C-alpha angles and dihedrals in degrees: 000000000000122000119244119265116259134193135185136216117198133183122218134197121232107222135190101223091203094061099019088225125123114258131206095237102108091122091060089051092050091050092050090049093049090053089059105031136044099207143094099234093116126052141163125266136205093280129047094235092062139078131189128221123199126189128205118251113275137181092205114068092203091059090049092052091048091054093045095052091044088056090049089053092049090051091049092049091050090048091050090061086070096038091257135124138208128230134190108224129132097228136026107265093187130012153039122054093190110029118217115239118228108254098253127125093230094050092048089052091050091054091045092052100042103029117186092006089065091049089055090058095089091127135122123223139181112231118196119203118199120187119246128187097226143000088253090058091045096052090045087055095046091052092055103041098052098095091051097051095084090059089055090048090052090056092050101046108141109148116080096136128059131178095339103321142089108243096196088236127109089215112027087163088072091056094046092046091049090068090075107097093227097046129104144041125340134211117231113295093200097212144010089265089053090051094046092046092053090048092050091051093048090053093043090052092054092242087119124030091211141335092287088063096056093114099187116158085247126014145155106275115253093221110022134049091253146109106243117209108202105169097095129103115232104264124216102208116075094219089059088055089056094046095051095042091052093048095047092051093047091048090052091049090051094047093049090052090050090050092049090052094048096249106162120235118257114270101248121152118218090249091059092046090052090049092051091047092048092051093050089048093048100046109012107197095332095091141023122304130206107263111231090211097066109356092250128132112254136164113285091239091058095048093047089046090053090052092051091048091049093054098032096112091058093045087057092049091053095042091242101119096100092044091053096042091054093040095053091053089048096053093041086058092048138344126204089269089054091053092050092051090048090053090051091050091049096047105025092224144078088234085065090051091053091047089053092049091050091049094048092046089054091045090058090075102025101048094074138339096233120044110230121231087218093060126227 
Protein backbone atom coordinates (compact mmCIF):
# COMPACT_ATOMS: atom_id res chain seq x y z
CA UNK A 1 0.00 0.00 0.00
CA UNK A 2 1.58 3.26 -1.15
CA UNK A 3 1.04 6.53 0.71
CA UNK A 4 -0.76 9.35 -1.06
CA UNK A 5 1.26 12.01 -2.81
CA UNK A 6 1.67 15.29 -0.98
CA UNK A 7 2.90 18.74 -1.97
CA UNK A 8 3.55 22.01 -0.16
CA UNK A 9 3.18 25.70 -0.96
CA UNK A 10 5.11 28.13 1.22
CA UNK A 11 5.28 31.92 1.33
CA UNK A 12 8.52 33.81 2.00
CA UNK A 13 9.36 37.36 3.05
CA UNK A 14 11.84 39.47 1.07
CA UNK A 15 14.00 41.28 3.62
CA UNK A 16 16.56 44.07 3.46
CA UNK A 17 19.28 42.72 5.79
CA UNK A 18 20.59 46.25 6.44
CA UNK A 19 17.31 47.45 7.99
CA UNK A 20 15.76 44.03 8.80
CA UNK A 21 12.50 45.31 7.33
CA UNK A 22 10.61 43.68 4.49
CA UNK A 23 11.06 45.39 1.16
CA UNK A 24 8.78 45.49 -1.93
CA UNK A 25 11.38 44.08 -4.32
CA UNK A 26 10.06 40.58 -4.97
CA UNK A 27 9.87 41.24 -8.71
CA UNK A 28 13.63 41.89 -8.83
CA UNK A 29 14.22 38.62 -7.03
CA UNK A 30 11.96 36.75 -9.45
CA UNK A 31 13.79 38.26 -12.41
CA UNK A 32 17.16 37.25 -10.99
CA UNK A 33 15.82 33.74 -10.40
CA UNK A 34 14.43 33.47 -13.93
CA UNK A 35 17.84 34.41 -15.33
CA UNK A 36 19.36 31.38 -13.58
CA UNK A 37 16.59 28.76 -13.51
CA UNK A 38 14.03 27.43 -15.96
CA UNK A 39 11.37 26.33 -13.48
CA UNK A 40 8.19 27.48 -11.77
CA UNK A 41 9.23 26.90 -8.16
CA UNK A 42 9.05 30.64 -7.33
CA UNK A 43 6.11 32.93 -7.99
CA UNK A 44 4.73 36.30 -6.98
CA UNK A 45 2.23 36.87 -4.20
CA UNK A 46 -0.38 39.51 -3.34
CA UNK A 47 2.23 41.87 -1.92
CA UNK A 48 5.57 42.90 -3.37
CA UNK A 49 7.52 41.85 -0.27
CA UNK A 50 6.46 38.19 -0.65
CA UNK A 51 7.37 35.18 -2.75
CA UNK A 52 5.74 31.79 -3.07
CA UNK A 53 7.40 28.37 -3.33
CA UNK A 54 5.62 25.30 -4.69
CA UNK A 55 6.90 21.73 -4.58
CA UNK A 56 6.00 18.89 -6.85
CA UNK A 57 3.86 16.08 -5.40
CA UNK A 58 5.92 13.41 -3.59
CA UNK A 59 5.24 10.18 -1.76
CA UNK A 60 8.41 10.55 0.29
CA UNK A 61 8.33 13.45 2.78
CA UNK A 62 12.11 13.61 2.88
CA UNK A 63 12.22 14.24 -0.88
CA UNK A 64 9.58 16.94 -0.54
CA UNK A 65 11.58 18.72 2.17
CA UNK A 66 14.72 18.53 0.06
CA UNK A 67 12.97 20.21 -2.86
CA UNK A 68 11.43 22.86 -0.64
CA UNK A 69 14.71 23.89 0.97
CA UNK A 70 16.44 23.84 -2.42
CA UNK A 71 13.80 26.31 -3.62
CA UNK A 72 14.43 28.44 -0.53
CA UNK A 73 18.12 28.44 -1.38
CA UNK A 74 17.42 29.40 -5.00
CA UNK A 75 15.24 32.29 -3.78
CA UNK A 76 17.96 33.40 -1.38
CA UNK A 77 20.63 33.29 -4.10
CA UNK A 78 18.41 35.36 -6.40
CA UNK A 79 17.78 37.84 -3.58
CA UNK A 80 21.49 38.10 -2.87
CA UNK A 81 22.04 39.45 -6.39
CA UNK A 82 20.26 42.60 -5.16
CA UNK A 83 21.79 42.56 -1.63
CA UNK A 84 18.55 41.17 -0.20
CA UNK A 85 17.63 38.09 1.82
CA UNK A 86 14.61 35.84 2.35
CA UNK A 87 13.08 34.73 5.63
CA UNK A 88 10.43 32.19 6.56
CA UNK A 89 8.14 33.79 9.11
CA UNK A 90 4.34 33.89 9.18
CA UNK A 91 4.01 37.64 9.85
CA UNK A 92 6.12 40.73 9.19
CA UNK A 93 8.17 41.39 12.38
CA UNK A 94 9.50 44.71 11.12
CA UNK A 95 8.45 46.77 8.18
CA UNK A 96 5.95 48.23 5.92
CA UNK A 97 3.05 50.29 7.21
CA UNK A 98 1.31 50.38 3.83
CA UNK A 99 2.19 47.25 1.85
CA UNK A 100 2.64 47.57 -1.91
CA UNK A 101 0.33 45.40 -3.97
CA UNK A 102 1.86 43.35 -6.77
CA UNK A 103 0.92 44.96 -10.12
CA UNK A 104 -1.64 42.40 -11.25
CA UNK A 105 -5.25 43.06 -12.24
CA UNK A 106 -6.60 40.32 -9.99
CA UNK A 107 -4.65 41.52 -6.96
CA UNK A 108 -5.75 45.13 -7.54
CA UNK A 109 -9.36 43.95 -7.72
CA UNK A 110 -8.99 42.02 -4.47
CA UNK A 111 -7.74 45.13 -2.66
CA UNK A 112 -10.50 47.22 -4.24
CA UNK A 113 -13.18 44.79 -3.09
CA UNK A 114 -11.93 44.08 0.44
CA UNK A 115 -10.15 47.31 1.35
CA UNK A 116 -8.28 47.35 4.64
CA UNK A 117 -8.90 43.64 5.20
CA UNK A 118 -6.80 42.86 2.15
CA UNK A 119 -4.02 45.14 3.37
CA UNK A 120 -3.93 43.19 6.65
CA UNK A 121 -3.22 40.00 4.72
CA UNK A 122 0.57 40.39 4.77
CA UNK A 123 0.99 36.91 6.20
CA UNK A 124 2.82 33.76 5.14
CA UNK A 125 1.32 30.30 5.38
CA UNK A 126 2.26 26.71 4.66
CA UNK A 127 -0.37 24.93 2.57
CA UNK A 128 -0.27 21.14 2.39
CA UNK A 129 -1.92 19.40 -0.57
CA UNK A 130 -2.80 15.71 -0.22
CA UNK A 131 -4.05 13.76 -3.22
CA UNK A 132 -7.62 12.45 -3.18
CA UNK A 133 -9.32 10.18 -5.69
CA UNK A 134 -12.56 12.16 -5.98
CA UNK A 135 -14.35 15.24 -4.69
CA UNK A 136 -16.61 12.94 -2.65
CA UNK A 137 -13.56 11.51 -0.91
CA UNK A 138 -12.15 15.00 -0.42
CA UNK A 139 -15.28 16.43 1.19
CA UNK A 140 -15.62 13.34 3.36
CA UNK A 141 -12.07 14.01 4.54
CA UNK A 142 -12.60 17.75 5.15
CA UNK A 143 -15.68 17.01 7.26
CA UNK A 144 -13.69 14.67 9.52
CA UNK A 145 -10.38 16.48 9.98
CA UNK A 146 -11.77 19.86 11.10
CA UNK A 147 -11.56 19.29 14.91
CA UNK A 148 -7.90 18.19 14.63
CA UNK A 149 -6.67 21.16 12.58
CA UNK A 150 -6.15 23.44 15.63
CA UNK A 151 -3.68 20.92 17.07
CA UNK A 152 -1.69 21.12 13.82
CA UNK A 153 -1.84 24.91 13.98
CA UNK A 154 -0.49 24.80 17.54
CA UNK A 155 2.55 22.86 16.32
CA UNK A 156 3.21 25.37 13.51
CA UNK A 157 2.86 28.69 15.38
CA UNK A 158 5.54 31.08 14.10
CA UNK A 159 4.18 34.63 14.24
CA UNK A 160 4.26 36.32 17.65
CA UNK A 161 5.59 39.67 16.40
CA UNK A 162 4.07 41.99 13.83
CA UNK A 163 5.24 45.38 12.58
CA UNK A 164 7.39 46.14 15.59
CA UNK A 165 5.32 44.78 18.47
CA UNK A 166 4.71 41.63 20.47
CA UNK A 167 1.10 40.58 19.93
CA UNK A 168 0.93 38.17 22.85
CA UNK A 169 -0.16 35.48 20.40
CA UNK A 170 1.87 32.50 19.24
CA UNK A 171 0.23 32.80 15.81
CA UNK A 172 -0.87 36.35 15.06
CA UNK A 173 -1.10 35.30 11.42
CA UNK A 174 -4.21 33.31 12.35
CA UNK A 175 -5.86 36.41 13.77
CA UNK A 176 -4.94 38.56 10.78
CA UNK A 177 -6.06 35.88 8.34
CA UNK A 178 -9.37 35.46 10.18
CA UNK A 179 -10.45 38.94 9.09
CA UNK A 180 -11.08 37.62 5.55
CA UNK A 181 -14.82 36.87 5.31
CA UNK A 182 -14.24 33.45 3.74
CA UNK A 183 -11.47 32.30 6.13
CA UNK A 184 -11.67 29.86 9.00
CA UNK A 185 -13.13 26.54 10.12
CA UNK A 186 -16.12 24.84 8.55
CA UNK A 187 -18.85 22.57 9.89
CA UNK A 188 -19.48 19.30 8.01
CA UNK A 189 -20.78 19.82 4.48
CA UNK A 190 -22.21 16.32 4.26
CA UNK A 191 -21.67 15.86 0.53
CA UNK A 192 -20.00 17.37 -2.51
CA UNK A 193 -23.25 19.14 -3.36
CA UNK A 194 -23.34 20.57 0.18
CA UNK A 195 -19.78 21.79 -0.26
CA UNK A 196 -20.45 23.28 -3.71
CA UNK A 197 -23.65 24.93 -2.51
CA UNK A 198 -21.83 26.61 0.38
CA UNK A 199 -19.06 27.76 -1.99
CA UNK A 200 -21.56 29.20 -4.47
CA UNK A 201 -23.31 31.12 -1.73
CA UNK A 202 -20.05 32.49 -0.36
CA UNK A 203 -19.11 33.76 -3.82
CA UNK A 204 -22.60 35.12 -4.51
CA UNK A 205 -22.53 37.04 -1.23
CA UNK A 206 -19.24 38.70 -2.14
CA UNK A 207 -17.44 37.08 0.80
CA UNK A 208 -15.17 35.42 -1.79
CA UNK A 209 -14.30 36.93 -5.16
CA UNK A 210 -14.00 33.48 -6.72
CA UNK A 211 -13.26 29.89 -5.77
CA UNK A 212 -9.57 30.65 -5.25
CA UNK A 213 -10.57 32.99 -2.43
CA UNK A 214 -12.48 30.38 -0.43
CA UNK A 215 -9.98 30.49 2.42
CA UNK A 216 -11.37 27.61 4.49
CA UNK A 217 -8.90 25.98 6.91
CA UNK A 218 -9.21 22.94 4.66
CA UNK A 219 -10.75 22.90 1.19
CA UNK A 220 -10.80 21.14 -2.13
CA UNK A 221 -7.97 22.65 -4.14
CA UNK A 222 -9.04 24.97 -6.93
CA UNK A 223 -6.42 23.58 -9.33
CA UNK A 224 -5.32 20.10 -8.23
CA UNK A 225 -7.17 16.89 -7.22
CA UNK A 226 -6.20 17.44 -3.59
CA UNK A 227 -7.43 18.38 -0.16
CA UNK A 228 -5.58 21.56 0.75
CA UNK A 229 -4.91 22.21 4.45
CA UNK A 230 -4.32 25.95 4.88
CA UNK A 231 -4.37 26.51 8.64
CA UNK A 232 -0.60 26.31 9.21
CA UNK A 233 1.86 29.13 9.78
CA UNK A 234 4.89 29.08 7.50
CA UNK A 235 7.56 27.33 9.59
CA UNK A 236 11.23 28.27 9.52
CA UNK A 237 12.89 24.97 10.44
CA UNK A 238 12.96 22.33 7.73
CA UNK A 239 12.30 19.49 10.15
CA UNK A 240 9.03 21.17 11.15
CA UNK A 241 8.04 21.15 7.48
CA UNK A 242 8.56 17.38 7.44
CA UNK A 243 6.68 16.85 10.71
CA UNK A 244 3.61 18.82 9.67
CA UNK A 245 3.51 17.41 6.14
CA UNK A 246 3.65 13.85 7.46
CA UNK A 247 0.92 14.49 10.03
CA UNK A 248 -1.42 16.21 7.56
CA UNK A 249 -1.11 13.36 5.08
CA UNK A 250 -1.69 10.72 7.75
CA UNK A 251 -4.71 12.63 9.06
CA UNK A 252 -6.17 12.78 5.54
CA UNK A 253 -5.56 9.02 5.08
CA UNK A 254 -7.29 8.32 8.40
CA UNK A 255 -10.27 10.57 7.60
CA UNK A 256 -10.78 9.03 4.16
CA UNK A 257 -10.82 5.57 5.72
CA UNK A 258 -13.42 6.74 8.27
CA UNK A 259 -15.52 8.21 5.46
CA UNK A 260 -15.32 5.01 3.41
CA UNK A 261 -16.52 3.01 6.44
CA UNK A 262 -19.40 5.38 7.15
CA UNK A 263 -17.99 6.79 10.39
CA UNK A 264 -19.85 10.04 11.04
CA UNK A 265 -17.93 13.30 11.54
CA UNK A 266 -17.55 14.61 15.09
CA UNK A 267 -20.35 16.92 16.16
CA UNK A 268 -18.47 20.23 16.43
CA UNK A 269 -20.28 23.51 15.89
CA UNK A 270 -18.45 26.30 14.09
CA UNK A 271 -18.34 28.30 17.35
CA UNK A 272 -16.41 25.51 19.05
CA UNK A 273 -14.08 25.13 16.10
CA UNK A 274 -13.33 28.85 16.21
CA UNK A 275 -12.66 28.59 19.93
CA UNK A 276 -10.25 25.70 19.42
CA UNK A 277 -8.51 27.61 16.62
CA UNK A 278 -8.26 30.75 18.74
CA UNK A 279 -6.74 28.85 21.64
CA UNK A 280 -4.12 27.22 19.43
CA UNK A 281 -3.33 30.63 17.93
CA UNK A 282 -3.07 32.31 21.32
CA UNK A 283 -0.93 29.78 23.16
CA UNK A 284 0.51 27.31 20.67
CA UNK A 285 1.68 24.30 22.66
CA UNK A 286 2.36 26.25 25.87
CA UNK A 287 -1.13 25.73 27.34
CA UNK A 288 -4.10 23.39 27.12
CA UNK A 289 -5.84 22.67 23.82
CA UNK A 290 -9.42 21.62 23.15
CA UNK A 291 -9.43 17.84 22.77
CA UNK A 292 -11.24 16.76 19.56
CA UNK A 293 -12.34 13.56 21.26
CA UNK A 294 -14.63 15.16 23.85
CA UNK A 295 -14.40 18.99 23.56
CA UNK A 296 -12.56 19.29 26.91
CA UNK A 297 -9.38 21.28 27.67
CA UNK A 298 -6.36 19.01 28.06
CA UNK A 299 -2.56 19.50 28.08
CA UNK A 300 -1.13 20.09 24.62
CA UNK A 301 1.10 17.03 24.95
CA UNK A 302 -1.94 14.83 25.52
CA UNK A 303 -3.91 16.25 22.58
CA UNK A 304 -0.95 16.00 20.20
CA UNK A 305 -0.31 12.47 21.46
CA UNK A 306 -3.92 11.56 20.70
CA UNK A 307 -3.50 12.87 17.16
CA UNK A 308 -0.35 10.80 16.61
CA UNK A 309 -2.06 7.71 18.00
CA UNK A 310 -5.09 8.27 15.73
CA UNK A 311 -2.95 8.42 12.56
CA UNK A 312 -0.21 6.02 13.65
CA UNK A 313 -1.11 3.27 11.18
CA UNK A 314 -0.66 5.63 8.24
CA UNK A 315 2.56 7.07 9.61
CA UNK A 316 3.90 3.51 9.65
CA UNK A 317 2.75 2.89 6.08
CA UNK A 318 4.57 6.00 4.87
CA UNK A 319 7.70 5.39 6.94
CA UNK A 320 7.13 8.63 8.86
CA UNK A 321 6.74 7.34 12.42
CA UNK A 322 10.28 8.15 13.57
CA UNK A 323 10.15 11.57 11.92
CA UNK A 324 6.92 12.41 13.72
CA UNK A 325 7.95 10.97 17.09
CA UNK A 326 11.12 13.08 17.11
CA UNK A 327 9.33 16.10 15.65
CA UNK A 328 6.60 16.12 18.27
CA UNK A 329 9.16 16.15 21.08
CA UNK A 330 11.01 18.94 19.30
CA UNK A 331 8.01 21.26 18.94
CA UNK A 332 6.77 20.48 22.44
CA UNK A 333 10.17 21.74 23.62
CA UNK A 334 9.89 24.86 21.45
CA UNK A 335 7.81 26.04 18.50
CA UNK A 336 8.79 28.72 16.00
CA UNK A 337 7.10 31.30 18.23
CA UNK A 338 9.20 30.06 21.15
CA UNK A 339 12.39 30.50 19.13
CA UNK A 340 11.41 34.03 18.14
CA UNK A 341 10.75 35.02 21.76
CA UNK A 342 14.07 33.46 22.78
CA UNK A 343 15.86 35.52 20.13
CA UNK A 344 14.20 38.66 21.45
CA UNK A 345 15.27 37.84 25.01
CA UNK A 346 18.86 37.23 23.86
CA UNK A 347 19.16 40.36 21.75
CA UNK A 348 16.66 42.77 23.25
CA UNK A 349 15.41 43.84 19.83
CA UNK A 350 13.21 42.83 16.93
CA UNK A 351 16.20 43.38 14.67
CA UNK A 352 17.76 40.49 16.58
CA UNK A 353 14.64 38.40 15.96
CA UNK A 354 14.89 39.05 12.21
CA UNK A 355 18.61 38.22 12.23
CA UNK A 356 17.76 34.91 13.91
CA UNK A 357 15.03 34.18 11.35
CA UNK A 358 17.40 34.91 8.49
CA UNK A 359 20.07 32.66 10.03
CA UNK A 360 17.66 29.79 10.66
CA UNK A 361 16.16 30.12 7.19
CA UNK A 362 19.66 29.82 5.73
CA UNK A 363 20.45 26.92 8.07
CA UNK A 364 17.50 24.99 6.62
CA UNK A 365 19.53 24.28 3.47
CA UNK A 366 23.09 24.52 4.80
CA UNK A 367 22.84 22.38 7.94
CA UNK A 368 22.73 19.10 6.03
CA UNK A 369 21.90 17.89 2.57
CA UNK A 370 19.41 15.21 3.64
CA UNK A 371 16.81 15.96 6.35
CA UNK A 372 16.87 13.26 8.98
CA UNK A 373 13.66 11.51 10.08
CA UNK A 374 15.06 11.55 13.61
CA UNK A 375 15.30 15.35 13.70
CA UNK A 376 18.30 17.37 14.89
